[in-house]
SERO-41258 format. One record per atom (N, C-alpha, C, CB): x, y, z; residue in three letters. Coordinates in steps of 0.001 Angstrom, whole numbers, padded with zeros to 6 digits, always signed. Glycine has a CB too. Layout:
N
XYZALA...
This chain:
298
+025951-008402+013686VAL+027425-007378+013385VAL+027543-006055+013223VAL+028061-007629+012236VAL+028161-005606+013574TYR+027997-003763+013959TYR+029204-002861+012659TYR+028850-003350+016264TYR+028409-002219+011723TYR+029494-001844+011182TYR+029323+000035+011635TYR+029511-002415+009405TYR+030585-000028+011972GLU+030331+001765+012567GLU+030098+002449+010907GLU+032285+002742+013660GLU+029325+004107+011473ALA+029032+004590+010450ALA+030424+005554+010323ALA+027575+005195+010493ALA+031318+005617+011033GLU+032261+006134+010976GLU+033476+005942+009958GLU+032453+006011+011965GLU+033002+004654+009950ASP+033982+003841+009135ASP+033295+003418+007625ASP+034394+002420+010056ASP+032369+004544+007359GLY+031636+004133+006191GLY+032745+005525+004824GLY+029346+004487+006595GLY+031686+005114+003608GLN+031852+006450+002924GLN+030815+007677+003115GLN+031869+006150+001505GLN+031752+009064+003639LEU+030794+010366+003622LEU+030665+011338+003502LEU+030402+010647+004123LEU+029383+011561+002990ASN+029120+012513+001558ASN+028384+013761+002212ASN+027966+011666+000174ASN+029323+014652+002321GLY+028582+015684+003317GLY+028839+016060+004358GLY+027615+015468+003637GLY+029016+014889+005218ILE+028874+014815+006416ILE+030068+014780+006952ILE+028146+013913+006753ILE+030274+014448+008796THR+031769+014650+009310THR+031362+013554+010271THR+032397+016316+009989THR+032511+013393+010905ILE+032528+012479+012358ILE+032248+013371+013880ILE+034255+011730+012500ILE+031936+013223+014350PHE+031404+013968+015534PHE+031638+012980+016995PHE+029659+014311+015212PHE+031898+013845+017998LYS+032325+012770+019426LYS+032165+013912+020322LYS+034167+011898+019568LYS+031381+014534+020567GLU+030740+015530+021380GLU+029266+014687+022323GLU+030226+016900+020161GLU+028653+014033+021619LEU+027209+013674+022315LEU+027900+012035+022522LEU+025394+013900+021075LEU+027787+012007+024015SER+027632+010640+025099SER+026965+009356+024468SER+026590+011036+026471SER+027680+007911+024532GLY+026513+006932+024410GLY+026472+006197+022802GLY+025006+007865+024733GLY+027733+006923+022104PHE+028077+006262+020711PHE+029013+005483+021041PHE+028526+007133+019537PHE+029094+004161+020092SER+030028+003206+019672SER+031060+003218+019470SER+029886+002799+018962SER+032059+002478+019034GLY+033012+003161+018320GLY+034230+004382+018449GLY+032334+003469+017651GLY+034437+004617+017324LYS+035216+005995+017163LYS+034406+007379+017457LYS+035730+006087+015634LYS+032978+006582+017401GLY+032716+008443+016956GLY+031217+008214+016209GLY+034248+009348+015447GLY+030813+009051+015896TYR+029244+009113+015178TYR+029039+009788+013921TYR+028226+009846+016060TYR+028345+009981+013223VAL+028224+010823+011817VAL+027038+011894+011810VAL+027922+009751+010515VAL+027041+013048+011303GLY+026685+013919+011051GLY+026735+015395+010173GLY+026686+013806+011714GLY+025591+016113+009991ARG+024279+016108+010596ARG+023472+016314+008860ARG+024038+017604+012038ARG+024263+015987+008333PHE+022899+015551+006786PHE+022489+016775+006679PHE+021215+014358+007043PHE+022968+017888+006412GLU+022347+019446+006995GLU+021614+019460+005680GLU+023589+021047+007376GLU+022585+018994+004068ASN+021804+019337+002713ASN+021116+018251+002396ASN+022652+019721+001483ASN+020210+017756+001178PRO+019371+016909+000540PRO+020523+016032-000064PRO+018300+017624-000492PRO+020451+014796-000055GLY+022239+013934-001276GLY+023236+013690+000061GLY+023561+015679-002940GLY+023220+014544+000848ASN+024269+013902+002522ASN+024086+012618+002351ASN+023646+014305+004419ASN+025379+012019+002804SER+025045+010725+002858SER+025984+009895+003714SER+024967+010243+001556SER+025701+008706+004389ILE+026614+007843+004641ILE+026321+006401+004113ILE+026813+007895+005984ILE+027627+005668+003728THR+027270+004281+002775THR+028395+003287+003779THR+027822+004447+000576THR+027942+002646+003901VAL+028946+001490+004583VAL+028700+000671+003533VAL+028616+000759+006183VAL+029876-000381+003632THR+029824-001961+002772THR+029897-003069+004148THR+031577-002264+001440THR+028971-004091+004161VAL+028548-005008+004638VAL+028723-006412+004178VAL+027578-004706+004718VAL+029449-007212+004798ASN+029445-008786+004093ASN+028509-009839+004766ASN+030998-009498+004184ASN+027678-010716+003335ALA+026923-011229+003582ALA+026959-012655+003767ALA+026324-010835+002985ALA+027072-013449+004481PRO+027572-015111+003995PRO+027152-015561+003576PRO+027806-016053+004484PRO+025736-015333+002809SER+024832-016229+002313SER+023738-015057+001684SER+024243-017356+003559SER+023084-015512+000600THR+022302-014708-000240THR+020862-014970+000975THR+022196-015367-002168THR+020267-013856+000650GLY+019179-014056+001562GLY+018682-012223+002184GLY+019875-015291+002964GLY+017655-012654+003378MET+017204-012185+003909MET+017641-011334+005897MET+016432-013036+003478MET+017919-010542+005791TYR+018634-010109+006671TYR+017833-008801+007613TYR+019906-009767+005914TYR+017709-008917+009112ASP+017147-008402+009364ASP+018409-006721+009871ASP+016241-009370+010163ASP+018322-005654+009655LEU+018934-004381+009643LEU+018513-003114+010953LEU+018530-003879+008164LEU+018838-003123+011132SER+018718-001758+012663SER+019847-000310+012495SER+019464-002761+014624SER+019393+000800+012471ILE+020268+001492+013059ILE+020580+002239+014125ILE+020422+001919+012562ILE+022035+002471+014060ILE+021665+002941+016198ILE+021735+004646+015640ILE+023694+002319+018100ILE+021162+005221+016457TYR+020873+006661+015699TYR+020534+007592+017200TYR+019221+006574+014328TYR+020382+009215+016329CYS+020158+010033+017554CYS+019311+011297+017127CYS+021593+010473+018243CYS+018063+011325+017279ALA+017370+012526+016127ALA+017257+013642+017377ALA+015414+012024+015168ALA+018025+014201+017839ASN+017910+015494+019217ASN+017251+016838+018473ASN+019841+016082+019995ASN+017315+016672+017083MET+016674+018021+016601MET+015204+018059+016255MET+017366+018484+015373MET+014530+016906+016701GLY+013223+016614+015879GLY+012963+015617+015407GLY+013020+017223+014953GLY+011538+014783+015347GLN+011875+013744+013985GLN+011935+013969+012712GLN+011085+012829+013819GLN+012703+012775+012314LYS+013655+012834+010829LYS+013338+011692+009761LYS+015391+012618+011184LYS+013035+011967+008302ILE+012536+011214+007429ILE+013545+010755+006471ILE+011519+011826+006874ILE+014490+010147+006219ASN+015355+009669+005380ASN+015842+008549+004530ASN+015893+009811+005791ASN+016052+008659+003909THR+015723+007850+002382THR+017416+006274+002497THR+016077+009728+000351THR+016833+005171+002589LEU+017855+004018+003008LEU+017755+003397+001402LEU+017259+002768+004552LEU+019146+003396+001872THR+019249+002631+000197THR+019946+000794+000315THR+020776+003877-001020THR+019802-000082-000404VAL+020437-001214-000790VAL+021186-001153-001683VAL+019791-002051-001043VAL+022910-001879-001446ASN+023616-001809-003285ASN+022687-000486-003882ASN+023126-003726-004589ASN+022796+000369-003347GLY+022798+001445-004600GLY+021462+002216-004805GLY+023087+000663-006038GLY+020774+001231-004237GLN+018762+000913-004644GLN+018048+001726-003658GLN+017996-001032-004324GLN+016920+002638-003513SER+016012+003303-003006SER+015582+002042-002024SER+014974+003970-004082SER+015025+001709-000940VAL+014277+000762-000900VAL+013371+001327+000424VAL+015085-000638-000848VAL+013282+002527+000070GLY+012096+003053+001033GLY+012531+003887+002124GLY+011320+001903+001701GLY+011654+005199+002582ASP+012241+005769+003895ASP+011906+005483+005143ASP+012123+006930+003953ASP+012920+006304+006034VAL+012419+005345+007187VAL+012164+006874+008151VAL+013839+003863+007911VAL+012296+006604+009200THR+011340+007930+010204THR+012096+007584+011392THR+009268+007764+010524THR+013090+008255+011686PHE+013485+008800+013232PHE+012693+008969+014028PHE+014039+009914+013388PHE+012027+008334+015030THR+011532+009835+016309THR+012621+010012+016922THR+010258+009604+017707THR+012453+011148+017437GLU+012574+012472+018116GLU+013303+011839+019482GLU+010944+013374+018370GLU+014506+011633+019877ASN+014903+011527+020988ASN+016183+012133+021578ASN+014866+010446+021081ASN+016696+011761+022532SER+017809+012883+023065SER+018700+012105+023364SER+017524+013859+024293SER+019059+010869+023319LYS+020210+010099+023279LYS+020464+008793+022004LYS+020185+009518+024707LYS+021663+007769+022055PHE+021607+007076+020908PHE+020318+005885+021128PHE+023158+006456+020618PHE+019825+005483+019945GLU+018459+004369+020085GLU+018639+003362+019242GLU+016957+004938+019702GLU+018116+002583+018997THR+017842+001400+017979THR+017050+001633+017220THR+017454+000253+018393THR+017007+001918+016073LYS+016035+002050+015131LYS+015797+000572+013862LYS+016522+003513+014426LYS+014680-000109+014893ASP+014989-001386+013974ASP+013981-001291+012318ASP+014426-003002+015080ASP+015002-001204+011782VAL+014341-001488+009991VAL+013427-002423+009876VAL+015416-002054+008827VAL+013893-003101+009365GLY+012785-004516+009505GLY+014423-005438+008315GLY+010215-004187+008281GLY+013451-006241+007404ALA+014264-007295+006795ALA+014535-006593+005260ALA+013388-008906+006780ALA+016105-006972+004856ILE+016013-006636+003806ILE+017034-008016+002931ILE+016423-005028+003808ILE+017259-007554+001648PHE+017523-008461+000767PHE+019220-008270+000228PHE+016373-008291-000369PHE+019553-009092+001071LEU+021283-009183+000751LEU+022176-010412-000594LEU+021941-009761+002489LEU+022744-009860-001365LYS+023594-011160-001949LYS+024484-011546-001294LYS+024223-011062-003117LYS+025320-012638-001117GLN+026300-013222-000819GLN+027504-012598-001238GLN+026172-014339-001189GLN+028105-011855-000129GLY+029272-011242-000509GLY+029325-009836+000077GLY+029386-011243-001980GLY+029603-009105-000206LYS+029491-007566-000433LYS+028534-006945-000667LYS+030072-007138-001254LYS+028063-006361-000003ASN+026443-005228-000066ASN+026944-004399+000824ASN+024634-005854+000530ASN+026425-002746+000081THR+026427-001855+000413THR+024889-001150+000828THR+027181-001431-000424THR+025422-000566+001831ILE+023714+000032+002827ILE+024149+001549+003136ILE+023283-001008+004888ILE+023163+002595+002892GLY+023196+003830+002818GLY+022211+004804+003589GLY+023151+003977+001632GLY+022336+005502+003631LEU+021139+006334+004347LEU+021872+007930+003523LEU+021129+006213+006668LEU+020586+008537+002987VAL+020246+010039+002152VAL+019998+010939+002729VAL+019244+010172+001328VAL+020166+011641+002749ALA+019707+012836+003610ALA+018404+013215+002594ALA+021048+014235+003841ALA+016911+013174+003228THR+015664+013600+002504THR+015413+015041+003187THR+014314+012460+002709THR+015093+015253+004734TRP+015347+015749+005806TRP+016331+016056+006200TRP+015037+015308+006441TRP+016922+015110+006700GLY+018789+015476+007451GLY+018608+015451+008440GLY+019725+016852+007331GLY+019560+016013+009302TRP+019531+016675+010544TRP+019574+015688+011798TRP+018293+017532+010572TRP+020529+014811+011637MET+020467+013979+012628MET+021840+013061+012921MET+019301+013200+012335MET+022024+012878+013359TRP+023123+011587+013316TRP+023161+009887+014014TRP+024296+012222+013976TRP+023896+009676+013312VAL+023885+008234+013001VAL+025035+007193+013666VAL+024006+008182+011492VAL+024982+006432+013993ASP+026701+005770+014895ASP+026546+004598+014663ASP+027055+005876+016767ASP+025661+003312+014132ALA+026396+002121+013099ALA+025064+001903+012541ALA+027278+000523+013832ALA+025106+000668+011373PHE+024256-000076+011387PHE+024746-001485+011717PHE+023640+000096+010305PHE+023735-002048+011923VAL+023714-003432+012673VAL+022643-004493+012094VAL+023352-003170+014262VAL+023592-005763+011387ILE+022862-006848+010916ILE+022419-008159+011743ILE+023569-007228+009924ILE+021869-008788+011338ASN+021443-010134+012342ASN+021180-010828+010854ASN+019770-010001+013751ASN+020970-012254+010882ASP+020693-012845+010105ASP+019309-013211+010661ASP+021639-013699+009782ASP+018460-012755+009551ALA+017046-013205+009743ALA+016534-014904+010056ALA+016411-012741+008416ALA+015042-014649+010816PRO+015263-016221+011324PRO+014526-017159+009486PRO+013826-016626+013404PRO+015648-018224+009763ASN+015309-018910+008221ASN+013648-019295+008346ASN+016410-020608+007864ASN+012921-019904+009292ALA+011928-020546+009255ALA+010352-019852+008919ALA+012076-021126+010407ALA+010130-020160+007813ALA+009007-019460+006727ALA+007867-018925+007959ALA+008145-020879+005330ALA+007064-018024+007716LYS+006269-017970+008751LYS+005165-018157+007704LYS+006334-016688+009784LYS+004453-019161+009112ASP+002832-019180+008217ASP+001677-017802+008314ASP+001819-020630+008969ASP+001570-017713+006614VAL+000633-016715+006965VAL-000299-017316+006189VAL+000933-015209+006713VAL-000743-018237+006448THR-001976-019141+006038THR-003403-018467+006640THR-001749-020793+006714THR-004454-018797+006751SER-005740-018409+006825SER-006616-020007+006622SER-006020-017134+005579SER-007531-019299+007503LYS-008759-020472+007375LYS-009515-020440+006609LYS-009572-020664+008257LYS-010035-020986+005388LEU-010892-020241+004327LEU-012010-020956+004738LEU-010511-020327+002659LEU-013360-020671+004668ARG-014425-020851+004720ARG-014538-021559+003267ARG-015142-019665+005107ARG-015823-022976+003767SER-015893-023534+002239SER-016698-022974+001747SER-016157-024850+001922SER-017281-022240+001892SER-018438-021425+001076SER-018641-020577+001535SER-019608-021825+000840SER-019321-019556+000412LEU-019784-018115+000748LEU-020545-018026+001625LEU-020355-017433-000151LEU-020464-016566+002516VAL-021134-016219+003472VAL-023183-016441+003022VAL-020439-014585+003756VAL-023053-016286+002028ASN-024421-015748+001219ASN-024850-016771+000503ASN-024260-014520+000197ASN-025833-017619+000953PRO-026058-019498+000489PRO-026646-018851-000712PRO-027358-020916+001603PRO-027400-017693-000815LYS-028072-017073-001867LYS-027682-016637-003281LYS-028421-016163-001389LYS-025578-016931-003065ALA-025169-016619-004422ALA-024927-017493-005406ALA-024197-016012-004408ALA-024752-016003-006292ILE-025061-016367-007747ILE-023954-017766-007984ILE-024699-014837-008933ILE-024507-018616-009244PRO-023330-019944-009299PRO-022458-019030-009996PRO-023700-021643-010256PRO-021861-018284-010447ALA-020923-017399-011080ALA-019584-016826-009958ALA-021905-016100-011669ALA-020912-016628-008858ALA-020099-016093-007425ALA-019452-017181-006918ALA-021054-015501-006167ALA-020057-018432-006273LYS-019915-019350-006360LYS-018385-019943-006720LYS-020825-019504-006984LYS-018644-020000-008414LYS-017645-020429-009058LYS-016828-019444-009216LYS-017927-020991-010115LYS-016516-018280-008627LEU-014727-017723-008871LEU-014393-017994-007362LEU-014342-015639-009435LEU-015370-017998-006115TYR-015143-018687-005007TYR-013789-019252-004884TYR-016063-019631-004913TYR-014439-020382-005865ASP-013913-022242-006019ASP-012247-021711-006674ASP-015273-023636-007720ASP-012431-021029-007836PHE-011377-020525-008625PHE-009851-019926-007062PHE-012339-018900-009838PHE-010676-018724-006484LEU-009834-017929-005448LEU-009062-019131-004580LEU-010902-016867-004381LEU-010145-020138-004127LYS-009391-020937-003327LYS-008567-021832-003881LYS-010083-021535-002563LYS-008650-022433-004835SER-007798-023131-005634SER-006572-022792-005963SER-008268-023302-006577SER-006408-021307-005797ASN-005126-020813-006367ASN-004150-019873-004696ASN-005718-019467-008017ASN-004932-019921-003727TYR-004944-019550-002303TYR-003855-020139-002095TYR-006073-019924-001375TYR-002548-019650-001679GLY-001079-019932-001361GLY-000470-020397-002563GLY-000857-020982-000231GLY-000655-020482-003890LYS-000061-021076-005246LYS+000483-020443-006085LYS-000808-021616-005969LYS-000706-019268-006344ARG-000248-018183-007367ARG-001102-016995-006733ARG-000635-018549-009147ARG-000601-015589-007488ILE-001082-014591-007450ILE-001807-014075-008489ILE-000347-013995-007143ILE-002762-013438-008625LEU-003591-012804-010292LEU-003079-011604-010256LEU-005517-012614-010489LEU-002667-011655-011322SER-002510-010135-011676SER-003890-009065-011775SER-001809-010143-013144SER-003133-007887-011837GLY-004415-007276-011592GLY-003741-005640-012210GLY-005054-007449-009657GLY-005191-004595-012450GLN-004807-003488-013031GLN-006272-002487-012513GLN-004469-003781-014809GLN-005928-001305-011800VAL-006793-000496-011265VAL-007242+000076-011868VAL-006578+000098-010559VAL-008313+000830-012706GLY-009167+001703-013591GLY-008960+003072-013053GLY-010742+001298-013599GLY-009390+003991-014002ALA-009763+004987-013883ALA-010240+005459-012912ALA-010248+005119-014514ALA-010093+006500-011988ALA-011731+006282-010728ALA-012959+006810-011662ALA-011728+007667-008847ALA-013848+006316-011254GLY-015279+006130-011548GLY-015332+005562-012616GLY-016082+007213-011605GLY-014320+005085-013265GLN-014408+004270-014623GLN-014057+002543-014481GLN-013212+005012-015727GLN-014748+001680-015526ALA-015340+000702-015304ALA-014523-000196-017222ALA-017327+001187-014915ALA-013550-000916-016700GLY-012599-001937-018179GLY-012338-000910-018573GLY-013320-003065-019531GLY-011654+000558-018511ASP-011330+001448-019048ASP-009707+001202-019799ASP-011557+002452-018060ASP-009673+000815-020795GLU-008309+000266-021173GLU-007518+000861-022072GLU-008380-000907-021628GLU-006919+001876-020609GLY-006055+003202-021084GLY-004625+002478-021510GLY-005808+004529-019654GLY-003650+003649-021204GLN-002132+003439-021225GLN-001721+001739-020174GLN-001343+005173-020352GLN-002254+001907-018935GLU-001391+000551-018557GLU-002134-000387-018672GLU-000798+000394-017221GLU-003323-000614-019436ILE-003376-002098-019840ILE-002664-002490-021159ILE-004839-002521-019985ILE-002234-001755-021872GLN-001563-001243-022986GLN-000323-001641-023188GLN-001534-000010-022985GLN+000433-001005-022377ARG+001821-001308-021635ARG+002333-002631-021222ARG+001833-000652-020458ARG+001428-003101-020345ILE+001274-004600-019531ILE+001223-005689-021229ILE-000785-004686-018202ILE+000247-005348-021732GLN+000131-006288-022972GLN+001222-006152-023586GLN-000958-006066-023932GLN+001683-004850-023949LYS+002933-004993-024879LYS+003818-005505-024267LYS+003494-003872-025439LYS+003930-005262-022797ALA+005402-005893-022221ALA+005326-007756-022022ALA+005725-005048-020375ALA+004668-007897-021658THR+004101-009483-021622THR+003305-010614-022358THR+003506-009513-020841THR+002287-009381-023420GLY+001572-010262-024170GLY+000590-010640-024098GLY+001898-011017-024290GLY+000142-010177-022859LYS-000905-010839-021801LYS-001643-009627-021048LYS-000063-011875-020583LYS-003000-010409-020657LEU-003839-009302-019909LEU-003836-009543-018797LEU-005140-009087-020202LEU-004249-008377-017606PRO-004172-009147-016443PRO-005182-009894-016033PRO-003906-008478-015517PRO-005658-010133-015032ALA-007011-011313-014764ALA-007786-010481-014191ALA-006835-012763-013732ALA-007207-009803-013359VAL-008456-009191-012654VAL-008447-007645-012893VAL-008450-009508-010995VAL-009365-007009-013028TRP-010048-005593-013404TRP-010154-004964-012140TRP-011559-005655-014139TRP-009909-003803-011607ASN-010541-002943-010369ASN-010894-001436-010444ASN-009583-002987-009247ASN-012173-001358-010650MET-013308-000265-010936MET-013731+000375-009293MET-014876-001148-011833MET-014205+001694-009158ASP-014431+002182-007893ASP-015885+003067-008337ASP-012995+003111-007231ASP-017034+002720-007401PHE-017904+003390-007293PHE-017758+004457-006654PHE-018659+002860-006979PHE-016606+005107-006563ILE-016663+006489-006210ILE-017445+007967-006256ILE-015931+006638-006566ILE-018207+007902-007576PHE-018723+008932-007625PHE-020274+008218-007839PHE-018028+009923-008683PHE-020681+007305-007401GLU-022187+006652-007074GLU-022739+007085-005868GLU-022202+005093-006951GLU-022355+007471-005131SER-023112+008225-003887SER-024088+009293-004140SER-022130+008893-003001SER-025248+009398-003311ASN-026584+010456-004275ASN-025786+011993-004176ASN-028699+010598-003187ASN-025038+012271-003007ASP-024469+013621-003131ASP-023501+013863-004216ASP-023834+013966-001935ASP-023023+012659-004652CYS-022372+013067-005921CYS-022615+014334-006993CYS-022554+012027-006600CYS-021906+015488-007471THR-022920+016188-008567THR-022139+015789-009905THR-023119+018091-008383THR-021421+014986-009996TRP-020989+014521-011450TRP-020789+012687-011324TRP-019265+015449-011936TRP-020727+012084-012498ARG-020799+010986-012213ARG-020586+010086-013408ARG-021870+010863-011580ARG-020064+009353-014341PRO-020184+008913-015881PRO-021366+008497-016115PRO-019301+007844-016355PRO-021899+009178-017644GLN-023121+008829-018043GLN-022537+008241-019722GLN-024335+010280-017901GLN-023697+007428-019855ASN-023895+006933-021355ASN-022299+006826-022285ASN-025045+008211-022176ASN-021643+005466-021497PRO-022421+004756-020782PRO-021927+005032-018817PRO-022203+003106-021517PRO-022997+004426-018068ASP-022555+004964-016400ASP-021448+003793-016311ASP-024067+004849-014853ASP-021230+003672-015061ILE-019886+002744-014897ILE-020846+001487-014724ILE-018630+003122-013392ILE-021935+001214-014330THR-022081-000432-014784THR-022476-000881-015847THR-022851-001138-014126THR-022867+000288-017057GLU-022825-000236-018672GLU-021465-000339-019081GLU-023565+000793-019781GLU-020608+000511-018593MET-019117+000073-018892MET-018501-002011-018481MET-018134+001416-017630MET-018885-001369-017068ALA-018475-003169-016674ALA-019047-004231-017533ALA-019077-003691-015132ALA-020314-004201-017523ILE-020955-005324-018793ILE-020536-005193-020272ILE-022610-005170-018939ILE-020168-004414-020719ASN-019245-004220-022210ASN-018170-004567-021906ASN-019034-002824-022913ASN-017599-004740-020947TRP-016342-004878-020391TRP-016514-006873-020235TRP-016168-003709-018685TRP-016926-007091-019691TRP-017322-008524-018888TRP-017724-009083-020908TRP-019278-008382-017132TRP-018844-008280-021165LYS-019241-009308-022676LYS-018015-009253-023546LYS-020699-008640-023787LYS-016812-008273-023367LYS-015750-007889-024907LYS-015045-009503-024565LYS-014157-005953-024810LYS-015046-009710-022772TYR-014100-010394-022356TYR-014680-012053-022390TYR-013664-009763-020955TYR-016108-012233-022917GLN-017083-013590-022581GLN-016583-013921-021356GLN-017004-014976-023636GLN-016857-013053-020592GLY-016394-013598-018845GLY-015367-014009-018236GLY-016911-014566-018396GLY-014704-013725-018962LYS-012850-014430-018535LYS-012260-013791-017716LYS-011620-014438-019669LYS-012590-011900-017707GLY-012109-011544-016745GLY-013273-011725-015266GLY-011613-010176-017189GLY-011889-011250-014106ILE-012858-011230-012460ILE-012625-009333-012136ILE-011718-012652-010625ILE-013794-009220-012178MET-014097-007754-012035MET-013866-007715-010372MET-015813-007254-012648MET-013175-006048-009832SER-013003-006172-008546SER-013880-004662-008319SER-011282-006379-008025SER-014652-004200-007095ALA-014797-003349-007170ALA-014854-002731-005778ALA-015566-003321-007942ALA-014353-001331-005548GLN-014264-000410-004654GLN-015411+000497-004244GLN-013339+000241-005031GLN-015201+001599-003128TRP-016400+002333-002804TRP-015356+003337-002111TRP-017751+001525-001847TRP-015021+004770-002622HIS-014975+005521-002039HIS-016018+006247-001792HIS-014247+005916-002317HIS-016631+006346-000749TRP-017769+006624+000031TRP-018146+008469-000204TRP-017337+006111+001764TRP-018729+009012-000963ASN-018527+009984-000385ASN-020088+010673+000003ASN-017557+010735-001231ASN-020037+011972+000286ILE-021369+012414+001015ILE-020509+013948+000619ILE-021838+011778+003055ILE-022003+015226+000922ALA-021721+016425+001028ALA-020695+017057+001519ALA-022420+016782+001437ALA-019313+018052+001198GLY-018412+018211+002550GLY-018842+019574+002950GLY-016632+018113+002345GLY-017920+020272+003564LYS-018067+021237+003865LYS-017885+022640+002859LYS-017437+021080+004801LYS-017493+022375+001884THR-017128+023888+000724THR-018428+023407+000128THR-015368+024001-000656THR-019428+022745-000106GLY-020600+022304-000458GLY-020478+021149-001832GLY-021449+023641-000736GLY-019094+020860-001951ASP-019157+019790-003016ASP-019337+018335-002201ASP-017684+019827-004002ASP-018957+017696-003016PHE-018533+016325-002326PHE-017121+015529-001934PHE-019062+015506-003078PHE-017054+014857-000685ALA-016110+014856+000062ALA-016208+013178+000602ALA-016250+016102+001118ALA-014509+012676+000273PHE-014806+011872+000888PHE-014040+011248+002584PHE-014819+011184-000147PHE-013265+012206+002510TYR-012402+012257+004168TYR-013284+012844+005134TYR-010897+013305+004267TYR-013145+012618+006336LYS-014183+013347+007433LYS-013555+014086+007820LYS-014804+012726+008561LYS-012629+014508+007697LYS-012236+015735+008478LYS-012136+017423+006771LYS-010080+015083+009528LYS-013385+016834+005913ASP-013769+017650+004920ASP-015531+017370+004749ASP-012791+017285+003549ASP-015906+016559+005477THR-017452+016818+005769THR-017774+016812+007175THR-018370+015756+005122THR-019334+016968+007933THR-019915+016685+008669THR-020305+015938+009469THR-020224+016824+008467THR-020265+014850+008430PHE-020278+013580+008821PHE-020125+012694+009634PHE-019967+013297+008483PHE-021282+011895+011151SER-020673+011026+011801SER-020565+010156+011995SER-020616+011031+012319SER-019608+008810+011862LEU-019469+007937+011102LEU-020214+006872+012336LEU-017890+007787+010469LEU-019944+007249+013874GLU-020489+006925+014929GLU-022381+006910+014990GLU-019772+007893+015849GLU-023046+008150+014430ASN-024121+008261+014076ASN-024546+007256+012813ASN-024213+009572+013901ASN-023961+007079+012167ALA-023715+006161+010912ALA-024868+004642+011169ALA-021704+005655+010895ALA-024379+003935+012139VAL-025034+002976+012546VAL-026089+003039+013985VAL-024018+002100+012613VAL-026494+004535+014070THR-027509+004571+015128THR-029089+005089+014432THR-026897+005697+016380THR-030019+004383+014529GLU-031412+004476+013795GLU-031517+005665+014503GLU-032695+003267+013955GLU-032402+006275+013356GLY-033196+007574+013420GLY-032439+008868+013350GLY-033955+007615+014665GLY-030811+009074+013039THR-030193+009739+012239THR-029686+010286+011238THR-029984+009697+012327THR-029414+011412+010726TRP-029300+011730+009596TRP-028630+010898+008669TRP-028877+012738+009635TRP-027698+010696+009604GLU-026554+009860+008991GLU-026443+008558+008811GLU-025587+010009+009556GLU-027016+007986+009705TYR-028007+006620+009220TYR-028661+006299+008069TYR-029042+006498+009903TYR-029542+007348+007859GLU-030439+007456+006856GLU-029561+007673+005357GLU-031455+008697+007265GLU-028729+008252+005656LYS-027951+008863+004286LYS-027257+007419+004136LYS-026678+010478+004491LYS-026708+007189+004567ILE-025847+006189+004354ILE-026251+004527+003916ILE-025190+006248+005541ILE-027552+004366+004160ILE-028974+003163+003755ILE-029050+004003+002636ILE-030724+002935+004879ILE-029247+005384+001880LYS-029581+005321+000751LYS-029284+005339-000153LYS-029976+005646+000591LYS-027516+005257+000339ASP-026594+005586-000668ASP-025846+003881-000682ASP-025473+007126-000173ASP-026035+002846+000238ILE-025966+001578+000049ILE-026979+000745-000895ILE-025986+001160+001234ILE-028460+001834-000960ASP-029052+001215-001677ASP-028778+001538-003241ASP-030235+001342-001224ASP-028131+002669-003190ARG-027815+003096-004927ARG-027265+002157-005267ARG-026899+004340-005420ARG-025679+001873-004635VAL-024413+001480-005042VAL-025145-000103-005075VAL-022931+001915-003920VAL-026533-000927-004352ALA-026411-002025-004385ALA-027518-002534-005644ALA-026538-002484-002977ALA-028111-001833-006110GLY-028764-000995-007414GLY-027389-001465-008693GLY-028897+001265-006971GLY-026463-000682-008247HIS-025519-000727-009262HIS-025337-002764-009841HIS-023892+000137-008410HIS-025263-002785-008646ILE-024615-004174-008326ILE-025590-005229-008854ILE-024343-004411-006671ILE-026961-005465-008225LYS-027708-005918-008844LYS-027643-006084-010562LYS-028562-005314-008356LYS-027458-004985-010831LYS-027269-004794-012431LYS-025888-006087-013088LYS-026630-002771-012689LYS-024976-006058-012835LEU-023992-007215-012574LEU-024318-008476-012492LEU-023393-007094-011526LEU-025488-008299-011041GLN-025931-010195-011218GLN-026733-010573-012024GLN-026601-010943-010094GLN-027464-009687-012786ALA-028380-009902-013997ALA-027708-010385-014918ALA-029037-008798-014528ALA-026711-010156-015752VAL-026000-010817-016644VAL-025085-011916-016156VAL-025332-009921-017313VAL-025041-012285-014928ASN-024222-013173-014247ASN-022617-012798-013900ASN-024296-014351-015056ASN-022733-011767-013670MET-021126-011446-013599MET-020661-011022-012240MET-020702-010241-014603MET-020236-011764-011426PRO-019632-012167-010308PRO-018409-010820-010028PRO-019007-013823-010585PRO-018729-010651-008654LEU-017527-009356-007893LEU-016585-009592-007055LEU-018091-008325-007038LEU-015925-008993-007000ILE-014732-008937-005442ILE-014772-007772-005143ILE-012985-009290-005528ILE-015372-007508-003760TRP-016203-006510-003615TRP-015274-005759-002428TRP-017804-007003-003271TRP-015005-004535-002133ARG-014416-004103-001390ARG-014973-002331-000810ARG-013161-004375-002030ARG-015819-002582-000235PRO-017052-001245+000078PRO-015920-000643+001271PRO-019185-001876+000925PRO-016163+000577+001313LEU-015846+001367+002064LEU-014603+001414+002148LEU-016357+001262+003009LEU-013582+001529+001056HIS-012297+001394+000537HIS-011483+002358+001480HIS-012224+001748-001055HIS-010810+002307+002452GLU-009733+003133+002807GLU-010639+004577+003839GLU-008829+003656+001108GLU-011373+004148+004253ASN-012100+005131+004953ASN-012206+004604+006735ASN-013690+005262+004102ASN
């Protein structure tokens, strides 16, 4: 179903007809100032998910503007530069039965909008299941790790575990986030996530007395092994400025060489893996399993 932009509620924008290829009586633009917006009212026959497309022209360069549904921001939409009206598939949005509003608010602005198009989203649920291994890949995994894996399998596709990420380089640090969660819900998250971000050999600072491993063990003992610890590793190496960094652009490190024996990169990463593995071995010594996310987002 087409909802022509020129029939919507215009805020700081006007109707134009100079460009060719538009539908209806015209199109709207140019969203010159932040907050300029177009809002159309759409009708949903039933409550559910609907596919949204926007017919636009961005002949003044790529633009990013904010999409709203029923007055609430649902995220930014990037409109690729083009020279004629084209369709931008935004994705699925949730609409309630009856009247709803869909809007586009200028962030970057400077573009043209011809129409909003709503289609029924497929009703059939997508199969997002995966084939799970019956056991861990390491046959020597400690019993606690096997028990945790069985617990995750038993909840797969049925429940979502709550979790909280700790401060960088900390473990089990129950700061404001945990306090607010407990105050609001009366419960604590099942999963706590820590980060070995400062544990590479090139890091010039890391927590001491207690170190990150001691923090994790203290947390584990406090809750008598009833929590689940997850860990990621933003891997740091000496940066171009003399300090440490974990983005490739800030270092001289070649990731390709890291898997080539005989290179300094290979020796460096092996030494860092050994160091972090030593931390994890300390957790193993107290029978503490870990959900491990190495080389996080790198």
